[in-house]
C-alpha positions as CSV (number, residue, x, y, z in Angstrom):
1,M,107.8,91.1,127.8
2,D,110.6,91.8,130.3
3,A,114.2,92.7,129.6
4,D,115.6,89.2,130.1
5,E,113.2,87.7,127.6
6,G,113.7,90.5,125.1
7,L,117.5,90.4,125.2
8,E,117.5,86.6,125.0
9,R,115.3,86.7,121.8
10,L,117.5,89.4,120.3
11,R,120.7,87.4,121.1
12,A,119.1,84.3,119.6
13,L,118.7,86.2,116.3
14,G,122.5,86.6,116.3
15,F,123.0,90.1,117.6
16,S,125.9,90.8,119.9
17,D,125.3,91.6,123.5
18,A,125.9,95.3,122.8
19,D,123.5,95.5,119.8
20,A,120.9,93.4,121.6
21,A,121.0,95.9,124.4
22,L,120.8,98.8,121.9
23,L,117.7,97.3,120.2
24,W,116.0,96.4,123.5
25,E,116.5,100.0,124.7
26,H,114.9,101.3,121.5
27,F,111.9,98.9,121.6
28,D,111.3,99.2,125.3
29,D,111.5,103.0,125.1
30,A,108.8,102.9,122.4
31,E,106.7,100.5,124.5
32,Q,106.9,102.8,127.6
33,R,105.9,105.8,125.5
34,S,102.8,103.9,124.3
35,K,104.2,103.5,120.7
36,L,103.2,99.9,120.8
37,S,103.5,99.3,117.1
38,H,107.2,100.1,117.4
39,G,107.8,98.5,120.8
40,H,108.2,94.9,122.0
41,A,106.1,93.6,119.1
42,R,109.0,94.5,116.7
43,I,111.1,91.7,118.1
44,A,108.6,89.2,116.8
45,W,108.7,91.1,113.5
46,L,112.5,90.9,113.3
47,E,112.2,87.1,113.8
48,T,110.3,86.9,110.4
49,L,113.0,88.8,108.5
50,E,116.3,87.8,106.9
51,F,119.3,90.0,107.7
52,D,122.9,89.8,108.9
53,P,122.9,90.6,112.7
54,R,126.7,90.8,112.7
55,A,127.0,93.3,109.8
56,E,128.7,96.6,110.7
57,P,127.9,99.9,109.2
58,E,130.8,101.9,107.7
59,L,131.6,105.5,108.0
60,V,132.7,106.2,104.5
61,E,133.1,110.0,104.4
62,E,133.6,112.5,107.3
63,S,134.3,116.1,108.1
64,D,133.2,118.4,110.8
65,A,130.1,119.4,108.7
66,F,129.3,116.2,106.9
67,E,129.3,112.4,107.4
68,R,128.2,109.6,105.1
69,W,127.5,106.1,106.4
70,H,126.7,102.9,104.5
71,A,124.8,100.2,106.2
72,R,126.9,97.4,104.7
73,G,124.0,95.1,105.4
74,A,123.4,96.2,109.0
75,I,119.8,96.7,110.1
76,G,118.8,100.4,110.1
77,Y,118.2,100.7,113.9
78,V,121.9,99.9,114.3
79,V,123.1,102.2,111.5
80,V,121.4,105.3,112.9
81,A,122.3,104.5,116.4
82,R,126.0,104.3,115.4
83,A,125.7,107.6,113.6
84,V,124.1,109.3,116.5
85,S,126.6,107.9,119.0
86,R,129.4,109.4,116.9
87,V,127.8,112.8,116.8
88,V,127.3,112.7,120.6
89,A,130.9,111.6,121.1
90,S,132.3,114.2,118.6
91,P,129.8,117.0,118.2
92,P,130.0,119.5,115.3
93,S,131.5,122.9,115.9
94,R,128.3,124.3,114.5
95,V,126.2,122.0,112.2
96,R,126.7,118.6,110.8
97,V,124.6,116.8,108.1
98,V,124.7,113.0,108.3
99,V,123.5,110.8,105.4
100,C,122.9,107.1,106.1
101,E,122.6,104.9,102.9
102,Q,120.9,101.6,102.5
103,T,119.4,102.1,105.9
104,Y,116.1,100.5,106.9
105,P,114.2,100.0,109.2
106,T,115.1,102.9,111.5
107,G,112.3,102.6,114.1
108,V,111.1,105.5,116.2
109,L,113.0,108.5,115.0
110,G,112.2,110.5,118.1
111,H,114.2,107.9,120.1
112,H,117.3,108.8,118.1
113,V,117.0,112.6,118.2
114,R,116.2,112.5,121.9
115,R,119.7,111.2,122.4
116,L,121.1,114.2,120.7
117,A,118.9,116.6,122.8
118,D,120.0,114.9,126.0
119,A,123.6,115.6,124.8
120,G,122.7,119.3,124.3
121,L,122.3,119.2,120.5
122,V,119.4,120.2,118.3
123,G,118.5,117.2,116.1
124,V,116.4,116.8,112.9
125,L,116.0,113.4,111.4
126,T,114.0,111.9,108.5
127,A,114.1,108.4,107.0
128,T,112.5,106.7,104.0
129,S,110.7,103.4,103.7
130,P,108.9,101.4,101.0
131,A,106.5,103.4,98.9
132,R,103.1,103.2,100.7
133,L,101.5,106.6,100.3
134,A,99.6,107.5,97.2
135,S,98.4,111.0,96.2
136,P,95.0,111.9,97.6
137,D,94.0,112.3,93.9
138,G,94.8,108.6,93.3
139,G,97.5,106.7,91.4
140,P,100.2,104.5,92.7
141,S,102.0,104.7,96.0
142,V,105.1,107.0,95.4
143,A,106.5,107.8,98.9
144,G,107.1,106.1,102.2
145,T,105.5,107.3,105.4
146,N,108.7,109.2,105.9
147,P,108.6,110.4,109.5
148,L,110.2,113.6,110.6
149,A,111.6,114.0,114.1
150,I,112.8,117.2,115.7
151,A,114.4,117.4,119.2
152,I,115.3,120.7,121.0
153,P,117.4,120.5,124.2
154,S,116.5,122.5,127.2
155,S,118.3,123.7,130.3
156,D,115.3,122.5,132.4
157,G,116.3,119.0,131.4
158,D,113.1,118.2,129.4
159,P,113.7,118.4,125.7
160,V,110.9,118.9,123.2
161,V,110.7,115.9,120.8
162,A,108.3,116.1,117.9
163,D,108.0,112.9,115.8
164,V,105.4,112.7,113.1
165,S,104.8,110.1,110.4
166,M,103.1,111.3,107.2
167,G,100.6,108.5,107.3
168,A,97.3,108.5,109.0
169,V,98.6,105.2,110.6
170,T,102.1,103.8,110.5
171,W,103.3,100.6,108.8
172,G,104.0,99.4,112.3
173,D,100.3,99.6,113.1
174,V,99.6,97.4,110.1
175,V,102.4,94.9,111.1
176,A,101.0,94.8,114.6
177,G,97.4,94.3,113.4
178,R,96.3,97.6,114.8
179,A,95.3,99.0,111.4
180,T,94.8,97.8,107.8
181,E,96.8,98.7,104.7
182,A,93.7,100.6,103.4
183,E,94.0,103.0,106.3
184,L,97.6,103.8,105.4
185,V,97.0,107.1,103.6
186,P,98.4,110.6,104.1
187,F,97.1,112.1,107.3
188,G,94.9,115.2,107.3
189,G,91.5,114.2,105.8
190,E,90.5,116.9,103.5
191,Q,94.0,118.5,104.0
192,S,95.8,115.3,103.3
193,H,97.6,116.8,100.3
194,K,99.8,118.6,102.8
195,A,101.0,115.4,104.4
196,F,101.5,113.9,100.9
197,A,103.6,117.0,99.9
198,L,105.8,116.5,103.0
199,A,106.2,112.8,102.3
200,V,107.3,113.5,98.7
201,G,109.6,116.3,99.8
202,L,111.3,114.2,102.4
203,Q,111.5,111.2,100.1
204,L,113.3,113.3,97.5
205,L,115.6,115.0,100.1
206,V,116.9,111.6,101.2
207,D,117.1,110.2,97.6
208,A,119.0,113.3,96.4
209,L,121.7,113.0,99.1
210,A,122.2,109.3,98.8
211,R,124.5,108.0,96.1
212,E,122.5,104.9,95.2
213,P,118.9,103.8,95.2
214,G,117.5,102.4,98.4
215,H,116.0,103.5,101.7
216,G,118.1,105.9,103.8
217,A,118.1,108.5,106.5
218,V,119.3,112.1,106.8
219,L,120.2,113.7,110.1
220,V,121.0,117.3,110.9
221,A,122.7,118.0,114.3
222,A,123.5,121.5,115.5
223,R,124.7,123.3,118.6
224,P,121.9,125.5,119.8
225,E,122.5,129.3,120.0
226,S,119.7,129.9,122.5
227,D,117.4,128.0,125.0
228,P,113.7,128.6,124.0
229,V,112.1,125.7,125.7
230,P,111.8,127.0,129.3
231,A,110.1,130.2,128.1
232,L,107.6,128.2,126.1
233,R,106.8,125.9,129.0
234,A,106.2,128.9,131.2
235,Q,104.0,130.5,128.6
236,I,101.7,127.4,128.2
237,A,101.5,126.8,131.9
238,G,101.7,123.0,132.2
239,I,100.3,122.0,128.8
240,R,102.0,118.8,127.6
241,L,104.5,119.4,124.8
242,P,105.5,116.8,122.1
243,G,107.8,114.1,123.7
244,D,106.7,114.8,127.2
245,P,105.6,111.7,129.2
246,A,101.9,110.9,128.9
247,P,99.9,111.7,132.0
248,P,99.1,108.6,134.1
249,K,95.8,106.9,133.3
250,A,93.0,107.2,135.9
251,P,92.6,104.0,137.9
């Protein structure tokens, strides 16, 4: 799918030109980074959902150290993008916690925090989703796949962006037909209790900071006090770090 087709389909869903461009950038970035389950295929997925493409998220509480957003019916991609844009435009003096309520789906969290790193800020972001992970010991699903993304800026221009879902596969893989629901378990094999613990911890973190039930996101943005990435890159001598472009495939 090229940009013209993608933008046309997003505008046909009712998104404004600006929001269609925002969503296309997100999906195309995922596609180019080989995150195909969160890439162009998500446009077809959006076409199966009911939502208000013209809804606008609201900033309902703000200070230098804290912001609270409510989706007000807007799709999660747009809510988090708006929150990140505000942090970039008006960065914290030290640290800011941002809570986004009734916010789903949020897409590739690494995409959002990379924007912060490109603006010179450290970013940590998690988001919840429908309960799809059960304990390795059995029982009902109690937590979403609840990804965690961390972005660290660097003076060399190449931030480190780690983005990990707590599932062995993502729900996007299931939606795209690349995996089955039976495969959606905490990652780690015999150590999967660790991923389950992280999923539960992140679930409760978001739930504790939101004022009402529902999916949401929590972002922490901070001004860095040092620049550790260049030294790490020098130490590992060319080894690919999380978020770096994948090496080209052999012809």
